[in-house]
BAZATI-373838 format. One record per residue (C-alpha): x, y, z. Coordinates in nm, 2 decimals, always signed. Example, Ala and Ser with C-alpha at 12.3 -4.5 7.8 and 13.67 -1.06 7.14 Angstrom:
GUNU    east   north      up
GUNU   +1.23   -0.45   +0.78
GUNU   +1.37   -0.11   +0.71
***
This chain:
GUNU    east   north      up
GUNU   +0.00   -0.01   +0.00
GUNU   +0.14   +0.33   -0.10
GUNU   +0.09   +0.54   +0.23
GUNU   +0.19   +0.90   +0.26
GUNU   +0.29   +1.10   +0.60
GUNU   +0.19   +1.44   +0.55
GUNU   +0.33   +1.79   +0.71
GUNU   +0.48   +1.64   +1.03
GUNU   +0.82   +1.68   +1.24
GUNU   +1.01   +1.46   +1.10
GUNU   +1.29   +1.34   +1.43
GUNU   +1.50   +1.08   +1.33
GUNU   +1.78   +1.11   +1.61
GUNU   +2.00   +0.84   +1.43
GUNU   +2.09   +1.08   +1.16
GUNU   +1.98   +1.42   +1.34
GUNU   +1.66   +1.51   +1.11
GUNU   +1.39   +1.76   +1.26
GUNU   +1.23   +1.91   +1.02
GUNU   +0.88   +1.95   +0.87
GUNU   +0.81   +1.70   +0.59
GUNU   +0.62   +1.48   +0.44
GUNU   +0.74   +1.08   +0.44
GUNU   +0.63   +0.86   +0.17
GUNU   +0.59   +0.50   +0.17
GUNU   +0.56   +0.23   -0.09
GUNU   +0.58   -0.14   -0.10
GUNU   +0.69   -0.16   +0.32
GUNU   +0.96   +0.10   +0.27
GUNU   +1.00   +0.47   +0.29
GUNU   +1.04   +0.59   -0.06
GUNU   +1.14   +0.93   +0.03
GUNU   +1.15   +1.19   +0.32
GUNU   +1.02   +1.50   +0.15
GUNU   +0.95   +1.56   -0.20
GUNU   +0.75   +1.23   -0.32
GUNU   +0.87   +1.10   -0.62
GUNU   +0.65   +1.18   -0.96
GUNU   +0.44   +0.90   -1.01
GUNU   +0.36   +0.85   -0.64
GUNU   +0.00   +0.85   -0.59
GUNU   -0.07   +0.74   -0.19
GUNU   -0.34   +0.51   -0.13
GUNU   -0.38   +0.61   +0.21
GUNU   -0.30   +1.00   +0.38
GUNU   -0.19   +1.04   +0.74
GUNU   -0.23   +1.39   +0.84
GUNU   +0.06   +1.46   +1.08
GUNU   +0.03   +1.90   +1.12
GUNU   +0.13   +1.93   +1.47
GUNU   +0.25   +1.62   +1.48
GUNU   +0.58   +1.42   +1.55
GUNU   +0.67   +1.18   +1.28
GUNU   +0.93   +0.93   +1.44
GUNU   +1.12   +0.56   +1.42
GUNU   +0.92   +0.29   +1.51
GUNU   +0.96   +0.24   +1.91
GUNU   +1.19   -0.08   +1.97
GUNU   +1.15   -0.18   +2.32
GUNU   +1.41   -0.45   +2.45
GUNU   +1.22   -0.63   +2.71
GUNU   +0.85   -0.69   +2.65
GUNU   +0.71   -1.04   +2.75
GUNU   +0.45   -1.22   +2.58
GUNU   +0.37   -1.49   +2.83
GUNU   +0.36   -1.76   +2.53
GUNU   +0.56   -1.96   +2.27
GUNU   +0.35   -2.28   +2.15
GUNU   +0.08   -2.33   +2.40
GUNU   -0.09   -1.95   +2.42
GUNU   -0.31   -1.82   +2.66
GUNU   -0.61   -1.69   +2.49
GUNU   -0.55   -1.42   +2.22
GUNU   -0.28   -1.34   +2.45
GUNU   +0.01   -1.28   +2.17
GUNU   -0.24   -1.05   +1.99
GUNU   -0.35   -0.88   +2.28
GUNU   +0.03   -0.77   +2.41
GUNU   +0.09   -0.67   +2.04
GUNU   -0.19   -0.49   +1.95
GUNU   -0.06   -0.29   +2.26
GUNU   +0.27   -0.23   +2.16
GUNU   +0.10   -0.06   +1.86
GUNU   -0.09   +0.12   +2.05
GUNU   +0.24   +0.28   +2.22
GUNU   +0.45   +0.33   +1.88
GUNU   +0.62   +0.04   +1.97
GUNU   +0.68   -0.19   +1.65
GUNU   +0.94   -0.42   +1.76
GUNU   +0.93   -0.61   +2.02
GUNU   +1.23   -0.86   +2.21
GUNU   +1.10   -1.08   +2.39
GUNU   +1.29   -1.27   +2.67
GUNU   +1.28   -1.66   +2.70
GUNU   +1.07   -1.69   +2.98
GUNU   +0.78   -1.82   +2.77
GUNU   +0.56   -2.12   +2.84
GUNU   +0.73   -2.34   +2.71
GUNU   +1.08   -2.20   +2.74
GUNU   +1.25   -2.10   +2.42
GUNU   +1.51   -2.36   +2.46
GUNU   +1.42   -2.52   +2.10
GUNU   +1.43   -2.39   +1.73
GUNU   +1.08   -2.50   +1.66
GUNU   +0.92   -2.30   +1.95
GUNU   +1.09   -2.00   +1.79
GUNU   +0.95   -2.10   +1.43
GUNU   +0.64   -2.15   +1.56
GUNU   +0.64   -1.82   +1.75
GUNU   +0.81   -1.67   +1.41
GUNU   +0.51   -1.80   +1.22
GUNU   +0.21   -1.67   +1.47
GUNU   +0.35   -1.33   +1.45
GUNU   +0.40   -1.31   +1.06
GUNU   +0.07   -1.50   +1.05
GUNU   -0.13   -1.19   +1.25
GUNU   +0.10   -0.92   +1.16
GUNU   +0.16   -0.62   +1.35
GUNU   +0.48   -0.57   +1.51
GUNU   +0.77   -0.78   +1.50
GUNU   +0.91   -0.99   +1.73
GUNU   +1.26   -1.06   +1.82
GUNU   +1.28   -1.36   +2.08
GUNU   +1.57   -1.38   +2.27
GUNU   +1.70   -1.79   +2.32
GUNU   +1.72   -1.92   +2.64
GUNU   +2.10   -1.91   +2.70
GUNU   +2.04   -2.29   +2.95
GUNU   +1.82   -2.55   +2.87
GUNU   +1.44   -2.48   +3.04
GUNU   +1.66   -2.21   +3.18
GUNU   +1.78   -2.41   +3.47
GUNU   +2.15   -2.30   +3.46
GUNU   +2.34   -2.67   +3.43
GUNU   +2.34   -2.72   +3.05
GUNU   +2.41   -2.52   +2.74
GUNU   +2.10   -2.44   +2.50
GUNU   +2.14   -2.52   +2.10
GUNU   +2.29   -2.16   +2.05
GUNU   +2.34   -2.21   +1.69
GUNU   +2.06   -2.37   +1.62
GUNU   +1.84   -2.10   +1.82
GUNU   +2.03   -1.85   +1.65
GUNU   +1.91   -1.99   +1.27
GUNU   +1.58   -2.00   +1.36
GUNU   +1.60   -1.64   +1.44
GUNU   +1.68   -1.56   +1.83
GUNU   +1.90   -1.23   +1.83
GUNU   +2.04   -1.32   +2.13
GUNU   +2.05   -1.54   +2.47
GUNU   +1.95   -1.47   +2.83
GUNU   +1.85   -1.64   +3.17
GUNU   +1.54   -1.38   +3.15
GUNU   +1.48   -1.35   +3.54
GUNU   +1.70   -1.68   +3.65
GUNU   +2.05   -1.63   +3.78
GUNU   +2.32   -1.87   +3.72
GUNU   +2.41   -2.02   +4.06
GUNU   +2.70   -2.25   +3.85
GUNU   +2.98   -2.00   +3.72
GUNU   +3.17   -2.20   +3.53
GUNU   +2.84   -2.27   +3.32
GUNU   +2.84   -1.88   +3.30
GUNU   +3.19   -1.89   +3.19
GUNU   +3.13   -2.14   +2.90
GUNU   +2.79   -1.96   +2.79
GUNU   +3.04   -1.66   +2.71
GUNU   +3.32   -1.82   +2.55
GUNU   +3.04   -2.07   +2.32
GUNU   +2.86   -1.71   +2.25
GUNU   +3.21   -1.51   +2.19
GUNU   +3.33   -1.77   +1.99
GUNU   +3.01   -1.74   +1.70
GUNU   +2.98   -1.33   +1.78
GUNU   +2.65   -1.39   +1.98
GUNU   +2.56   -1.16   +2.24
GUNU   +2.44   -1.27   +2.58
GUNU   +2.20   -1.08   +2.79
GUNU   +2.17   -1.12   +3.16
GUNU   +2.00   -0.92   +3.45
GUNU   +2.28   -0.88   +3.69
GUNU   +2.18   -1.05   +4.01
GUNU   +2.34   -1.29   +4.27
GUNU   +2.12   -1.59   +4.34
GUNU   +2.13   -1.60   +4.67
GUNU   +2.13   -1.25   +4.78
GUNU   +1.81   -1.19   +4.53
GUNU   +1.55   -1.37   +4.69
GUNU   +1.38   -1.11   +4.87
GUNU   +1.06   -0.93   +4.77
GUNU   +1.16   -0.55   +4.84
GUNU   +1.52   -0.33   +4.79
GUNU   +1.69   -0.39   +5.16
GUNU   +1.67   -0.01   +5.32
GUNU   +1.48   +0.16   +5.63
GUNU   +1.15   +0.14   +5.43
GUNU   +1.17   -0.28   +5.37
GUNU   +1.25   -0.32   +5.76
GUNU   +0.99   -0.15   +5.86
GUNU   +0.75   -0.31   +5.65
GUNU   +0.88   -0.64   +5.74
GUNU   +0.98   -0.77   +5.39
GUNU   +1.28   -0.94   +5.28
GUNU   +1.51   -0.74   +5.13
GUNU   +1.79   -0.73   +4.86
GUNU   +2.05   -0.55   +4.89
GUNU   +2.23   -0.33   +4.60
GUNU   +2.53   -0.60   +4.66
GUNU   +2.32   -0.89   +4.47
GUNU   +2.36   -0.64   +4.18
GUNU   +2.76   -0.53   +4.22
GUNU   +2.84   -0.90   +4.28
GUNU   +2.67   -1.03   +4.00
GUNU   +2.82   -0.73   +3.77
GUNU   +3.16   -0.80   +3.91
GUNU   +3.16   -1.16   +3.84
GUNU   +3.03   -1.07   +3.44
GUNU   +3.30   -0.83   +3.42
GUNU   +3.57   -1.04   +3.48
GUNU   +3.43   -1.35   +3.23
GUNU   +3.39   -1.05   +2.98
GUNU   +3.76   -0.92   +3.01
GUNU   +3.85   -1.34   +2.95
GUNU   +3.57   -1.37   +2.69
GUNU   +3.55   -1.10   +2.55
GUNU   +3.13   -1.21   +2.47
GUNU   +2.92   -0.92   +2.44
GUNU   +2.69   -0.90   +2.69
GUNU   +2.40   -0.68   +2.78
GUNU   +2.29   -0.55   +3.12
GUNU   +1.90   -0.57   +3.19
GUNU   +1.75   -0.37   +3.41
GUNU   +2.05   -0.21   +3.62
GUNU   +1.83   -0.07   +3.93
GUNU   +2.12   +0.07   +4.16
GUNU   +2.35   +0.40   +4.15
GUNU   +2.63   +0.13   +4.24
GUNU   +2.53   -0.04   +3.98
GUNU   +2.54   +0.26   +3.73
GUNU   +2.90   +0.35   +3.84
GUNU   +3.05   -0.02   +3.75
GUNU   +2.88   +0.00   +3.47
GUNU   +3.05   +0.34   +3.40
GUNU   +3.39   +0.19   +3.46
GUNU   +3.35   -0.09   +3.22
GUNU   +3.27   +0.13   +2.96
GUNU   +3.57   +0.34   +3.01
GUNU   +3.81   +0.01   +3.02
GUNU   +3.64   -0.04   +2.66
GUNU   +3.48   -0.37   +2.72
GUNU   +3.18   -0.51   +2.55
GUNU   +2.90   -0.43   +2.76
GUNU   +2.54   -0.24   +2.68
GUNU   +2.27   -0.20   +2.93
GUNU   +1.92   -0.08   +3.02
GUNU   +1.66   +0.03   +3.26
GUNU   +1.31   -0.03   +3.28
GUNU   +1.03   +0.26   +3.34
GUNU   +0.96   +0.15   +3.66
GUNU   +1.31   +0.21   +3.82
GUNU   +1.35   +0.57   +3.63
GUNU   +1.07   +0.70   +3.78
GUNU   +0.97   +0.56   +4.10
GUNU   +1.13   +0.46   +4.41
GUNU   +1.05   +0.22   +4.69
GUNU   +0.87   +0.44   +4.89
GUNU   +0.59   +0.41   +4.62
GUNU   +0.51   +0.10   +4.76
GUNU   +0.30   +0.30   +5.01
GUNU   +0.12   +0.02   +5.24
GUNU   +0.17   -0.27   +5.05
GUNU   +0.08   -0.18   +4.72
GUNU   +0.13   -0.51   +4.52
GUNU   +0.12   -0.29   +4.17
GUNU   +0.49   -0.22   +4.29
GUNU   +0.57   -0.57   +4.32
GUNU   +0.86   -0.55   +4.06
GUNU   +1.18   -0.72   +3.91
GUNU   +1.41   -0.54   +4.01
GUNU   +1.26   -0.42   +4.29
GUNU   +1.22   -0.02   +4.32
GUNU   +1.52   +0.09   +4.52
GUNU   +1.60   +0.45   +4.64
GUNU   +1.56   +0.83   +4.56
GUNU   +1.93   +0.82   +4.53
GUNU   +1.94   +0.51   +4.30
GUNU   +1.65   +0.67   +4.11
GUNU   +1.86   +1.01   +4.06
GUNU   +2.15   +0.79   +3.96
GUNU   +1.95   +0.59   +3.67
GUNU   +1.83   +0.93   +3.50
GUNU   +2.15   +1.05   +3.50
GUNU   +2.30   +0.75   +3.39
GUNU   +2.06   +0.74   +3.11
GUNU   +2.15   +1.08   +2.99
GUNU   +2.46   +1.06   +2.97
GUNU   +2.51   +0.73   +2.79
GUNU   +2.57   +0.52   +3.03
GUNU   +2.29   +0.33   +3.02
GUNU   +2.19   +0.23   +2.64
GUNU   +1.80   +0.20   +2.65
GUNU   +1.45   +0.26   +2.81
GUNU   +1.23   -0.03   +2.86
GUNU   +0.93   -0.11   +2.96
GUNU   +0.95   -0.43   +3.07
GUNU   +0.62   -0.53   +3.01
GUNU   +0.49   -0.82   +3.19
GUNU   +0.15   -0.87   +3.17
GUNU   -0.03   -1.02   +3.50
GUNU   -0.34   -1.11   +3.55
GUNU   -0.58   -1.03   +3.87
GUNU   -0.54   -1.33   +4.02
GUNU   -0.12   -1.31   +4.08
GUNU   -0.15   -0.92   +4.21
GUNU   -0.45   -0.99   +4.43
GUNU   -0.23   -1.12   +4.69
GUNU   -0.02   -0.99   +5.00
GUNU   +0.28   -0.80   +4.86
GUNU   +0.51   -1.09   +4.89
GUNU   +0.33   -1.31   +4.77
GUNU   +0.23   -1.12   +4.46
GUNU   +0.35   -1.19   +4.10
GUNU   +0.62   -0.94   +4.04
GUNU   +0.56   -0.75   +3.71
GUNU   +0.36   -0.44   +3.51
GUNU   +0.19   -0.34   +3.21
GUNU   +0.44   -0.15   +3.02
GUNU   +0.44   -0.16   +2.71
GUNU   +0.21   +0.11   +2.60
GUNU   +0.34   +0.38   +2.81
GUNU   +0.74   +0.37   +2.73
GUNU   +0.69   +0.62   +2.50
GUNU   +0.51   +0.86   +2.74
GUNU   +0.74   +0.80   +3.04
GUNU   +1.06   +0.85   +2.81
GUNU   +0.84   +1.22   +2.70
GUNU   +0.84   +1.26   +3.05
GUNU   +1.18   +1.17   +3.19
GUNU   +1.35   +1.36   +2.92
GUNU   +1.13   +1.69   +3.02
GUNU   +1.20   +1.65   +3.38
GUNU   +1.54   +1.61   +3.30
GUNU   +1.58   +1.96   +3.08
GUNU   +1.65   +1.78   +2.76
GUNU   +1.50   +1.75   +2.41
GUNU   +1.21   +1.55   +2.22
GUNU   +1.51   +1.37   +2.01
GUNU   +1.68   +1.23   +2.31
GUNU   +1.40   +1.11   +2.44
GUNU   +1.32   +0.90   +2.08
GUNU   +1.66   +0.79   +2.08
GUNU   +1.64   +0.56   +2.42
GUNU   +1.35   +0.37   +2.28
GUNU   +1.42   +0.38   +1.93
GUNU   +1.80   +0.44   +1.76
GUNU   +2.01   +0.39   +2.05
GUNU   +1.81   +0.03   +2.18
GUNU   +1.83   -0.09   +1.79
GUNU   +2.21   -0.04   +1.83
GUNU   +2.22   -0.32   +2.11
GUNU   +2.08   -0.52   +1.91
GUNU   +2.39   -0.52   +1.61
GUNU   +2.40   -0.69   +1.29
GUNU   +2.15   -0.97   +1.50
GUNU   +1.82   -0.87   +1.32
GUNU   +1.99   -0.93   +0.99
GUNU   +1.91   -0.72   +0.69
GUNU   +1.64   -0.47   +0.96
GUNU   +1.94   -0.39   +1.15
GUNU   +2.05   -0.09   +0.89
GUNU   +1.68   +0.05   +0.96
GUNU   +1.57   -0.06   +1.31
GUNU   +1.49   +0.19   +1.48
GUNU   +1.59   +0.47   +1.21
GUNU   +1.39   +0.68   +0.96
GUNU   +1.64   +0.60   +0.63
GUNU   +1.50   +0.63   +0.25
GUNU   +1.49   +0.27   +0.12
GUNU   +1.46   +0.12   +0.47
GUNU   +1.21   -0.04   +0.67
GUNU   +0.89   +0.16   +0.66
GUNU   +0.84   +0.16   +1.08
GUNU   +0.72   +0.48   +1.22
GUNU   +0.48   +0.62   +1.48
GUNU   +0.28   +0.95   +1.48
GUNU   +0.23   +1.12   +1.79
GUNU   +0.09   +1.44   +1.92
GUNU   +0.33   +1.57   +2.17
GUNU   +0.12   +1.84   +2.34
GUNU   -0.18   +1.60   +2.39
GUNU   -0.18   +1.47   +2.75
GUNU   -0.35   +1.18   +2.87
GUNU   -0.43   +0.99   +3.18
GUNU   -0.35   +0.66   +3.26
GUNU   -0.65   +0.46   +3.32
GUNU   -0.57   +0.07   +3.34
GUNU   -0.89   -0.04   +3.23
GUNU   -0.85   +0.11   +2.88
GUNU   -0.52   -0.03   +2.83
GUNU   -0.55   -0.32   +2.55
GUNU   -0.28   -0.54   +2.73
GUNU   -0.47   -0.83   +2.90
GUNU   -0.25   -0.78   +3.25
GUNU   -0.43   -0.43   +3.39
GUNU   -0.19   -0.36   +3.63
GUNU   +0.05   -0.09   +3.62
GUNU   +0.20   +0.14   +3.91
GUNU   +0.14   +0.45   +3.68
GUNU   -0.22   +0.41   +3.74
GUNU   -0.37   +0.76   +3.75
GUNU   -0.04   +0.95   +3.60
GUNU   -0.12   +1.17   +3.33
GUNU   +0.20   +1.12   +3.11
GUNU   +0.30   +1.37   +2.77
GUNU   +0.26   +1.24   +2.43
GUNU   -0.03   +1.01   +2.27
GUNU   +0.01   +0.79   +2.00
GUNU   -0.17   +0.85   +1.68
GUNU   -0.06   +0.62   +1.39
GUNU   +0.19   +0.32   +1.41
GUNU   +0.34   +0.20   +1.09
GUNU   +0.47   -0.12   +1.07
GUNU   +0.66   -0.23   +0.74
GUNU   +0.46   +0.03   +0.58
GUNU   +0.11   -0.12   +0.72
GUNU   -0.09   +0.09   +0.93
GUNU   -0.08   -0.12   +1.27
GUNU   -0.25   +0.11   +1.50
GUNU   -0.44   +0.48   +1.42
GUNU   -0.64   +0.66   +1.72
***
């Protein structure tokens, strides 16, 4: 379908583009930014005057909760939620049901997403069989099936020798390993260690759970030179260690979740299970360090950490509630909110959820890599059109995700998505 996005403010952080222009799309690719070529006749026109035309967002952590044996409609509902949030590419952790540790399961996931259309899904394969941390998964087969990296999701690796062998193997074949830094034994609590957790009688997770794991990972990266992406850094001390590792030249990247970027442990209130999250919300000084780290480039990307949890999983005492929150529909708005509060421009907000997130993936997406998270003439037409001046109030019941629990319920956020285009097809229109 020939599509014309007319008269919008085109912002592409990767190229530095920021100007009012038309965007012409044909056969799933961007045909022109500016004057459409002679003979181009649009079948559909999107009026974008007063709106921002940006690259489709790339969310590096969004759980779909299924692969081969789905909950009814969940794959389609979560991808519909992504489209409504301007997200055109989702990286799916391997802790689906069943775990993505076989090539056939990855191929089935790809088949089902392609059949439905909408935002594309780039899966991470399990680093070890069944995420049990004992036997390495068949990484080469999983990569051939379409996995863009390998990880353990929320399951820490206890055996350091297994971690070393996994990084050695990944380094040999150029694969990236995605790890959330958390020491197994120290990370068993339900809230961040501190005065508040103590007063509430909740088992704490100390900052050392993150820093010990980071030290171990960095030592193994030094010896193997494997590319490691650190998922959802949560502490000021963690940010400082990542900064040192990058200054040393280690091949590491990292991200932070929208929850840790905007909230702290005091938001738990009176045992509010919506705030039961992994990693747990830490103190305000940690939140401030995370915001600064994202601003100065120590942290590469902002992620939604989208985890749909049903009513039964949340209506429990805080310590027993299932961790997680819906977030994919809020990613753009919370990036804009962070940029506004940090005195940064719209381009910087877009970079951490588009081009910089895509850079974390490297060449793993294949032919997509050249245009993912960017607006490139000749590249895949993934576009997010939004109104930066339109505030909206988060009403959990109105969200498209099957998981309606979010710690941001009732918040007024900036930026309303009007149209989302995935590979030249309109996936969402307000």
